[in-house]
C-alpha positions as CSV (number, residue, x, y, z in Angstrom):
1,M,-27.3,8.2,-15.6
2,S,-27.5,6.2,-18.8
3,E,-25.5,3.1,-19.5
4,N,-23.0,4.9,-21.8
5,E,-22.5,7.7,-19.2
6,H,-21.9,5.1,-16.5
7,R,-19.3,3.3,-18.7
8,R,-17.5,6.6,-19.5
9,A,-17.4,7.6,-15.8
10,A,-16.0,4.2,-14.7
11,P,-12.3,4.9,-15.5
12,T,-12.4,8.2,-13.7
13,R,-14.0,6.7,-10.7
14,L,-11.5,3.8,-10.7
15,Q,-8.6,6.3,-10.9
16,A,-10.0,8.2,-7.9
17,Q,-10.4,5.0,-5.9
18,Y,-6.8,3.9,-6.8
19,R,-5.5,7.4,-5.9
20,A,-7.2,7.1,-2.5
21,L,-5.7,3.6,-2.0
22,Y,-2.2,4.9,-3.0
23,D,-2.5,7.9,-0.5
24,E,-3.7,5.5,2.2
25,V,-0.8,3.1,1.7
26,V,1.7,6.1,1.8
27,D,0.0,7.2,5.1
28,I,0.1,3.7,6.6
29,L,3.8,3.3,5.8
30,F,4.6,6.8,7.2
31,E,2.5,6.4,10.4
32,I,3.5,2.9,11.3
33,D,7.1,3.1,9.8
34,P,7.8,-0.7,10.2
35,I,11.6,-0.2,9.9
36,G,12.1,3.2,11.4
37,V,13.3,5.1,8.4
38,H,11.5,8.4,8.7
39,L,13.2,11.0,10.7
40,E,11.2,13.9,9.5
41,H,7.6,14.6,9.1
42,N,7.4,13.8,5.4
43,A,5.1,11.1,4.2
44,E,6.6,11.6,0.6
45,K,9.5,9.5,1.8
46,F,7.4,6.4,1.3
47,V,6.2,7.2,-2.2
48,P,8.6,4.7,-4.0
49,E,7.8,1.9,-1.5
50,A,4.0,2.5,-1.8
51,T,4.2,2.5,-5.6
52,T,6.1,-0.8,-5.8
53,I,4.0,-2.4,-3.0
54,L,0.7,-1.5,-4.8
55,A,2.1,-2.8,-8.1
56,R,2.5,-6.3,-6.5
57,L,-0.7,-6.5,-4.4
58,R,-2.8,-8.2,-7.0
59,D,-0.5,-11.2,-6.8
60,A,-1.1,-11.6,-3.0
61,R,-3.5,-14.2,-1.8
62,F,-2.9,-14.2,1.9
63,A,-1.8,-11.7,4.6
64,E,1.6,-13.5,4.6
65,D,2.0,-12.7,0.9
66,V,1.3,-9.0,1.6
67,E,3.8,-9.1,4.5
68,N,6.5,-10.6,2.2
69,I,5.8,-8.0,-0.4
70,I,6.2,-5.2,2.2
71,Q,9.4,-6.7,3.5
72,Q,10.9,-7.2,0.0
73,E,10.1,-3.7,-1.1
74,L,11.4,-2.1,2.1
75,K,14.6,-4.1,1.7
76,R,14.8,-3.0,-2.0
77,W,14.5,0.6,-1.1
78,H,16.3,0.7,2.3
79,G,18.7,-2.2,2.3
80,R,19.2,-5.3,4.4
81,R,20.7,-3.4,7.4
82,R,17.6,-1.3,7.8
83,L,15.3,-4.3,7.4
84,A,17.2,-6.1,10.2
85,R,16.0,-3.3,12.5
86,Q,12.3,-3.9,11.7
87,D,9.8,-4.1,14.5
88,P,7.7,-7.3,13.9
89,Q,4.7,-5.7,15.6
90,R,4.8,-2.6,13.4
91,L,5.3,-4.8,10.4
92,A,2.2,-6.8,11.4
93,R,0.2,-3.6,11.9
94,A,1.3,-2.3,8.5
95,T,0.4,-5.6,6.9
96,I,-3.1,-5.6,8.4
97,A,-3.7,-2.0,7.5
98,I,-2.6,-2.5,3.9
99,C,-4.6,-5.7,3.5
100,S,-7.7,-3.8,4.8
101,A,-7.1,-0.9,2.4
102,W,-6.6,-3.3,-0.5
103,N,-9.8,-5.2,0.3
104,R,-11.8,-2.0,0.5
105,F,-10.4,-0.9,-2.8
106,L,-11.3,-4.3,-4.4
107,D,-14.9,-4.0,-3.0
108,L,-15.3,-0.4,-4.2
109,S,-13.9,-1.1,-7.6
110,G,-15.9,-4.3,-8.2
111,R,-12.8,-6.3,-9.0
């Protein structure tokens, strides 16, 4: 592949990698469900949360930052009462899984 072809393919490759990250974050939130909000088998329930979490991950420097982002976005979308019922162990598992997915994305995208 020539240099020009490589440059033209880069945005498409990055979009595919970001889409995979997005899908993984939706799946993580659905499977772990840190605040117990899904009652049905529908991962789409977490689309808004995944979108706003991903938009803020670039600002995170530590796992605690990611955990705070997750908590803030879950509170934003589901309210304080639901957040009060969160399971700290499931929140920690979601944080670790999202951090891992984010780091893989950064490694693959060269950012």
